[in-house]
C-alpha positions in Angstrom: -1.8 49.7 5.2 -0.1 48.7 8.6 -2.7 47.1 9.8 -4.5 45.1 7.5 -0.5 43.9 6.1 0.0 42.6 10.1 -3.6 41.1 9.9 -2.6 39.1 6.7 0.7 38.3 8.2 -0.9 36.7 11.4 -3.8 34.9 9.3 -0.6 33.0 6.9 1.2 32.4 10.1 -2.0 30.4 11.5 -2.7 29.1 9.3 0.7 27.6 8.6 0.8 26.6 11.8 -2.6 24.2 11.2 -1.2 23.7 8.4 2.4 22.3 9.9 0.2 20.3 12.5 -2.5 18.7 10.7 0.2 17.6 8.5 2.3 16.2 11.7 -1.4 14.6 12.8 -2.1 12.6 9.1 1.5 12.0 8.5 1.5 10.2 11.8 -1.3 8.3 11.7 -0.2 7.4 8.1 2.8 6.3 9.4 1.0 3.8 12.2 -0.8 2.7 9.6 1.9 1.6 7.2 3.7 -0.3 10.1 1.0 -3.1 10.4 0.4 -4.0 6.4 3.0 -5.2 3.7 2.1 -4.1 0.3 1.3 -6.1 -2.9 2.6 -4.0 -6.0 2.5 -6.6 -9.3 3.9 -4.7 -12.6 2.9 -5.7 -15.8 5.3 -6.7 -19.0 3.7 -3.9 -21.4 0.0 -2.7 -21.3 -1.0 -5.1 -23.4 -4.5 -6.9 -23.3 -2.3 -10.0 -22.8 0.5 -8.7 -20.9 -2.5 -7.2 -18.4 -4.2 -10.1 -17.8 -0.8 -11.7 -17.4 0.0 -9.7 -14.6 -3.6 -10.6 -13.1 -3.0 -14.2 -13.0 0.7 -13.6 -12.0 -0.5 -12.1 -8.8 -2.7 -15.0 -7.5 -0.3 -17.3 -7.5 2.4 -14.9 -6.2 -0.6 -13.8 -3.2 -1.9 -17.6 -2.7 2.2 -18.9 -2.4 2.7 -16.1 0.4 -0.4 -16.6 2.2 1.2 -20.3 3.0 4.3 -19.4 3.8 3.2 -17.0 7.0 3.1 -18.8 10.7 -0.1 -19.3 12.3 -1.1 -16.0 13.4 1.9 -14.2 12.1 2.9 -11.1 13.2 4.2 -8.3 10.8 7.6 -9.2 10.9 7.6 -12.9 11.0 5.1 -12.2 7.3 8.2 -10.3 6.5 10.8 -12.7 7.1 8.9 -15.1 5.9 8.5 -12.9 2.5 12.0 -11.9 2.7 13.4 -15.9 3.0 11.5 -17.0 0.3 11.5 -14.2 -2.3 13.4 -16.8 -5.1 9.9 -18.6 -4.6 7.4 -16.1 -5.1 9.7 -15.0 -8.4 10.0 -18.6 -9.2 6.4 -18.9 -9.2 5.4 -15.8 -10.8 7.7 -17.2 -13.3 5.8 -20.2 -13.3 2.8 -18.9 -14.5 4.3 -16.5 -17.6 5.4 -20.4 -18.5 1.9 -21.7 -18.5 0.9 -19.0 -20.3 3.6 -19.4 -22.6 5.3 -16.6 -22.2 9.7 -16.4 -22.0 9.4 -13.2 -19.4 11.3 -13.1 -16.6 10.5 -12.5 -13.0 11.5 -10.7 -9.8 10.7 -10.4 -6.1 12.0 -8.5 -3.6 10.8 -6.5 -1.0 11.2 -2.6 -0.4 9.9 1.1 0.7 7.6 2.6 -2.0 5.4 5.3 -2.2 1.6 4.2 -2.9 -1.5 6.7 -3.6 -5.0 6.4 -2.1 -6.6 3.4 -3.2 -9.5 2.2 -2.9 -10.5 -1.7 -3.1 -13.6 -3.7 -2.4 -14.3 -3.3 1.3 -11.9 -0.7 1.9 -8.9 1.6 1.4 -5.3 3.0 3.0 -4.6 6.5 2.5 -1.2 7.4 0.4 2.1 7.1 1.5 5.6 4.9 1.6 5.0 1.0 2.7 6.8 -2.4 3.1 5.7 -3.3 0.0 6.2 -7.0 -1.8 7.5 -5.8 -5.5 7.3 -8.3 -8.3 8.1 -7.4 -11.6 7.6 -8.6 -15.1 9.2 -8.9 -17.8 10.5 -5.4 -18.9 7.6 -4.4 -15.8 6.7 -0.7 -18.2 3.0 -1.9 -17.5 0.4 -0.7 -15.4 0.4 -1.6 -12.2 -1.4 -3.6 -9.9 -1.5 -2.8 -6.0 -3.0 -4.0 -2.4 -1.9 -6.1 0.4 0.4 -9.6 0.9 -0.2 -8.8 4.7 -2.8 -9.0 6.7 -4.2 -10.8 3.7 -6.7 -8.1 2.7 -6.7 -8.4 -1.8 -8.3 -12.2 -2.0 -11.5 -12.9 -0.4 -13.8 -10.6 1.8 -11.8 -7.9 2.8 -13.7 -6.1 5.2 -14.0 -9.2 7.1 -10.6 -10.2 6.9 -10.0 -6.4 8.0 -11.6 -7.3 11.6 -10.2 -10.4 12.1 -6.8 -7.9 11.7 -8.1 -6.2 14.4 -9.1 -8.8 16.7 -5.6 -10.7 16.4 -4.2 -7.5 17.3 -2.7 -6.2 13.6 -5.0 -3.7 13.7 -6.3 -0.8 16.0 -10.0 -0.9 16.4 -8.9 3.0 14.8 -7.2 2.1 12.0 -9.9 -1.0 11.2 -12.2 2.1 10.9 -10.0 4.3 9.1 -9.3 1.8 6.3 -13.1 0.4 6.2 -14.3 3.8 6.2 -15.7 3.2 9.5 -14.3 6.6 10.5 -16.1 9.8 9.6 -14.4 12.3 7.4 -11.8 8.9 5.9 -12.2 10.0 2.3 -11.1 13.5 3.3 -8.4 12.5 4.8 -7.0 10.6 2.5 -7.0 13.2 0.1 -5.0 15.2 3.0 -2.7 12.0 2.7 -1.7 12.2 -0.3 -1.5 16.1 -1.1 0.8 16.1 2.1 2.6 13.1 0.6 2.9 15.7 -2.5 4.2 18.6 -1.1 7.2 16.3 0.7 8.2 15.0 -2.7 8.0 18.6 -4.4 10.5 20.0 -0.9 12.7 17.0 -0.8 13.4 17.2 -4.5 
C-alpha cells in the first residue's frame, strides 16, 4: 500500500512538473506572439440585427482609417504610437458611420490590454492570451464582439499573404508565421493548450 502511494505520488509530481514546463513554454510562445501584434476589438451596441450590421460597418471604416495612420514599413511600436495619437480620430470615424446609418450612438476608441480566446479567421488563427488591443465600443457596448488584428493589418484582404509579408518584413519570425497560419504541426492542439493554460491562470489569480 505504501509502495503504491509512493508510486502515485511520484506520478503526480512528474505530471505537475511536465505541466509547469509545458505551460511555461506555451505561455512564452504566446507572449512572444502578442509582442508582434495589436488586436482589434469592436463591441456592438446590442445583439439586434441592425446593431450587429452597424458593428461591421464601423469595423471596416476604423480598420481603413487605422491602416492609413501607419508609417511605411512601420514597426509595432510605430504602429502603436500612431494609434495612440489618433484615438479621437478613430472614434470619430466610427461615429461618422453611425450617423450615416441614422443612429445616435457614441463611439469610443482606446488601446488596452485584453484577454482574447483562441480565434480562427480565414487564412490564420491566433492563440488565446493577453494582447494589446485597439478597442472600439459602440453605444452601450452590450452586443457581441468582433475580434481581429489591427497591426499587422490581417483583417482585410488575403490574410495568409499578409502574414507572409509581415514575416518578410521582420514582424513575425518564420516559426510565428507558421504557427498562426497553421503551418506548424499540431497547432490546433497547441492553441487549445494555450487557452486552457490561460483559463487556469485566471482561476488561480482569482
